[in-house]
C-alpha positions in Angstrom: 79.4 73.2 84.0 80.6 76.2 85.1 84.1 76.2 85.1 86.0 78.0 88.2 89.9 78.9 87.6 91.2 78.8 91.0 94.6 79.3 90.6 98.3 78.3 92.8 100.9 81.5 92.1 103.2 83.3 94.1 102.1 86.7 95.5 104.3 88.8 93.9 103.1 87.5 90.1 99.1 88.1 90.4 99.5 91.9 89.8 101.2 90.4 86.3 97.5 87.8 86.2 95.7 90.9 86.4 96.9 93.1 83.3 94.5 92.6 81.6 90.9 93.3 84.2 90.6 97.1 83.4 89.6 98.7 86.2 90.0 97.2 88.9 89.0 98.0 92.0 90.4 96.3 96.5 87.6 96.2 98.9 90.6 95.0 101.4 91.2 93.7 104.9 92.0 96.0 106.9 94.7 93.6 108.7 96.0 92.9 105.3 96.4 95.7 104.2 100.2 96.0 103.7 101.2 93.1 102.5 98.2 94.7 100.1 100.7 97.0 99.4 103.7 95.5 98.7 101.1 94.3 95.1 101.6 97.2 93.7 98.5 96.5 92.2 97.1 99.1 89.3 94.0 99.5 91.3 91.3 102.5 90.4 90.2 102.1 93.7 90.7 101.0 97.4 88.1 100.7 100.6 89.7 99.3 103.5 86.9 97.7 106.2 87.0 96.6 109.4 85.6 92.5 109.1 84.8 90.8 111.7 81.5 89.3 112.1 79.5 92.3 113.3 80.2 94.5 110.2 79.6 91.4 107.7 75.8 92.8 107.5 73.7 94.7 104.9 75.3 97.9 105.6 79.0 97.3 105.1 77.1 95.8 102.1 75.8 99.5 100.8 78.7 101.4 102.3 80.9 98.9 99.4 77.5 100.1 96.5 78.2 103.6 97.3 82.1 103.8 97.2 82.1 101.7 94.0 79.8 104.0 92.6 81.0 107.2 94.0 84.9 106.0 92.5 83.0 105.6 89.0 82.8 101.6 89.1 81.0 100.4 85.8 79.5 97.6 83.8 83.0 96.6 83.0 84.6 96.7 86.3 86.4 94.0 88.6 86.0 94.1 92.1 89.0 92.1 94.2 88.4 90.8 97.9 91.9 90.9 99.5 91.4 89.1 103.5 90.0 86.0 105.5 86.2 84.4 105.0 83.8 87.7 105.8 85.9 89.5 103.0 85.8 87.3 99.9 81.8 86.7 101.4 81.3 90.8 101.5 83.4 90.9 98.2 81.4 88.7 96.2 77.9 89.8 97.6 78.4 93.2 96.6 79.9 92.8 93.2 77.0 90.1 92.7 74.1 92.9 93.0 75.8 96.0 91.5 74.7 97.2 88.4 72.9 93.9 88.4 76.6 92.7 89.3 80.0 93.6 87.8 83.5 91.4 88.1 85.3 89.8 90.6 88.0 87.5 92.3 89.5 87.1 95.6 93.0 86.5 97.2 92.2 84.4 100.6 95.1 85.6 103.2 93.4 82.5 105.1 93.8 79.1 105.8 90.0 78.9 105.7 89.2 81.1 102.8 91.6 79.2 100.6 89.7 75.9 101.2 86.5 76.4 101.6 85.0 79.9 102.0 86.7 81.9 98.9 85.9 78.7 96.5 81.8 77.8 95.4 80.4 80.9 94.9 78.7 81.5 98.2 78.3 85.6 98.5 76.2 86.6 102.2 75.7 88.2 104.9 74.5 87.8 108.2 71.1 88.7 109.7 71.0 89.2 113.2 73.2 86.5 114.9 71.5 84.0 112.0 74.9 83.4 109.7 74.9 83.8 105.6 71.2 84.1 105.1 71.4 87.2 102.4 73.3 85.9 99.7 74.3 84.9 96.3 75.4 81.6 94.1 77.6 83.4 91.6 81.3 82.3 91.0 84.2 84.5 90.8 86.0 85.0 87.9 89.6 83.7 89.6 90.5 82.7 93.3 94.1 83.3 93.7 96.1 80.3 96.4 99.0 82.1 98.0 100.6 79.8 100.6 102.6 81.8 101.9 100.7 84.6 103.2 99.5 82.1 105.9 102.9 82.7 107.5 101.3 85.9 109.2 98.3 84.3 110.3 97.7 84.6 114.4 97.7 80.5 114.9 94.0 80.3 116.3 93.4 81.4 113.2 94.7 79.2 111.3 93.0 76.6 113.3 90.7 77.7 112.2 91.2 76.7 108.1 92.4 73.4 109.3 89.0 72.9 110.8 87.0 73.6 106.5 91.0 71.2 105.3 89.9 68.4 108.1 85.9 68.8 106.9 87.3 68.7 103.0 88.5 65.2 103.2 86.4 63.4 105.2 83.8 64.0 102.4 86.6 63.2 99.3 89.6 61.1 100.8 91.1 60.7 97.2 94.9 59.4 98.1 94.8 59.6 102.1 94.7 63.5 102.5 92.7 62.7 105.9 95.7 61.2 106.9 98.1 63.0 105.5 96.9 66.1 107.0 96.0 64.5 110.5 99.8 64.2 110.6 100.9 67.3 109.4 98.7 69.4 111.8 99.7 66.5 114.1 103.2 67.8 113.7 102.2 71.1 113.3 100.2 71.9 116.9 103.6 69.9 118.9 105.8 72.0 117.9 106.6 75.1 120.3 107.0 77.6 117.2 103.9 77.0 115.8 105.1 79.9 112.7 108.0 78.4 112.4 106.7 74.5 112.1 104.4 76.5 109.1 107.3 78.3 107.8 108.7 74.7 107.5 106.1 72.8 106.5 105.3 75.2 102.7 105.5 72.9 100.2 103.5 69.7 102.0 100.3 72.4 103.6 100.1 74.4 100.0 99.2 70.9 98.7 96.9 69.9 100.6 95.3 72.9 100.3 95.4 72.4 96.4 94.1 69.3 97.0 91.1 70.8 99.1 90.1 74.2 96.8 90.2 71.5 94.1 88.1 68.8 96.0 85.7 71.4 96.4 86.2 73.0 93.2 84.9 69.6 91.4 82.2 69.4 93.9 80.2 72.8 93.0 80.9 72.3 89.2 78.9 69.4 89.2 75.9 71.1 91.5 76.3 74.6 91.1 73.0 76.0 93.1 73.1 73.4 96.4 70.3 71.3 94.9 72.1 67.7 95.6 76.1 67.0 95.9 76.6 70.0 97.1 75.1 69.6 100.1 77.4 67.5 102.0 80.0 70.3 102.5 77.9 71.8 105.3 78.8 69.0 107.4 79.4 70.4 110.6 77.5 73.1 109.0 74.7 73.4 111.1 75.8 72.6 114.5 78.3 75.0 113.8 76.7 77.8 113.2 74.1 77.0 116.0 77.4 77.7 118.4 78.5 80.0 116.4 75.4 82.6 117.5 75.0 81.3 121.3 78.4 81.5 121.6 77.3 85.8 120.2 80.9 84.7 117.5 83.1 84.2 120.7 84.1 80.9 118.8 85.3 81.1 115.8 83.6 79.5 112.9 86.2 76.6 112.3 86.2 76.2 115.6 82.7 75.8 116.0 83.5 73.4 112.6 85.7 70.3 114.4 82.8 71.1 117.2 80.0 70.1 115.1 82.0 67.6 112.7 82.0 65.6 116.1 78.7 66.3 116.9 77.3 65.0 113.3 79.9 62.0 114.0 78.2 60.9 117.5 74.7 61.4 115.7 75.7 59.3 112.3 76.8 56.1 115.0 73.0 56.8 116.8 71.4 56.7 113.5 73.1 53.6 113.3 75.0 54.9 110.0 78.6 55.5 110.5 81.0 52.6 112.6 81.0 52.8 116.6 84.8 54.1 117.7 84.2 56.3 114.0 83.7 59.4 116.7 86.2 58.8 119.2 88.9 58.0 116.9 88.2 61.6 115.4 87.8 63.2 118.4 91.5 62.1 119.4 92.3 63.5 115.7 91.4 66.7 116.0 92.8 66.3 118.9 95.9 66.2 118.6 95.5 69.0 115.7 94.4 71.6 118.4 90.8 71.9 117.7 89.0 71.8 119.9 86.2 68.6 120.5 83.9 69.1 123.2 80.4 71.2 122.6 80.3 74.7 124.9 76.6 74.5 125.9 73.6 71.4 126.5 72.7 70.1 122.8 69.3 71.1 124.0 70.4 74.9 124.0 70.9 74.7 120.1 67.9 73.7 118.8 66.3 76.9 118.2 68.8 78.4 116.1 69.1 74.8 114.0 65.6 75.4 113.2 66.6 78.5 111.5 69.5 77.2 109.8 69.6 77.1 105.8 69.0 74.4 105.4 65.8 73.5 106.9 63.1 72.5 104.7 60.0 72.1 106.7 60.6 70.7 110.5 63.8 69.2 108.3 66.6 70.1 108.4 69.7 68.4 105.8 72.1 66.8 108.7 75.5 65.5 106.7 76.6 62.6 108.6 80.3 61.0 108.0 79.4 57.5 107.0 83.8 56.5 107.5 87.1 58.5 106.7 86.0 59.5 103.0 82.5 59.1 102.7 79.0 61.4 103.9 75.7 60.8 104.2 72.7 63.0 103.8 70.0 62.4 107.0 67.2 64.8 107.0 66.5 64.9 111.3 64.0 67.1 112.5 66.6 68.8 115.3 64.3 67.7 118.0 65.0 64.2 116.9 68.9 64.8 116.7 69.1 66.7 120.5 67.2 63.7 121.3 70.3 60.7 119.8 73.2 63.0 121.6 71.8 63.7 124.6 
């Protein structure tokens, strides 16, 4: 079984944990470069990038490769990615192919990255407008979870992570984490100052982040190469990736996932897997948390993008459908059948 190390630590202690990692190189999102500088890491080199979907390409990966080579990074180098999911994806992919693979780790600075993108070893880039079509599965040596970095997030970015948090607990609702998350996120959204509300809820939020991270890590450890169980982590994502492509990136990933989960619940009811009313319950829960629930375009306009999804095999796609809160099921369906069921 693979080993996934997740450390829940205060931000200032990261330098101490990296003391024995040798020659460290840092790839950092420009938006958090000031935060990264306060860590005073003993880095041999820094690469600041503009982390957005337009830059999540092979061109950026090659820029990182050339920078590592020019900076003298050898096979024993350690590459640390500091930023959100785009930064961790770029960092992990670049490290995985530089000199046939060097060590790497992550300091995720968004809620989405902490509960999803930085955990599991999926590292990749987009091909044209198609999400994560080029990549590898290779685990980071370490992922640092520092919830205090979330206090400075724009609220819309926080909500993107909230969608992935709820997704995880829809898959595994051990200890009633889904209900706890809806209650907490609903309280935060109801406040006039969400940022202050997030700061006031640090402990329960930290506990939910840790629970989600360890749920995902457990699934990945049991199925690292996504041959079976790990596919359940794609709940909502087939629809989400098609929505992102259709919107030309105007709808953030987490918001698209929220919409995708509602569509998946509707599809599950149409396929007579879920009880009637599940989609309505999830819709109310997501709205309470401040998440979008309505597809921004006619469902048939998503068909072509879904056919090119990574989860497509022949004429079918592995759709992950919620059966009940805490229980999902994989169904092989054609995009045409999906469109017909949701019309």
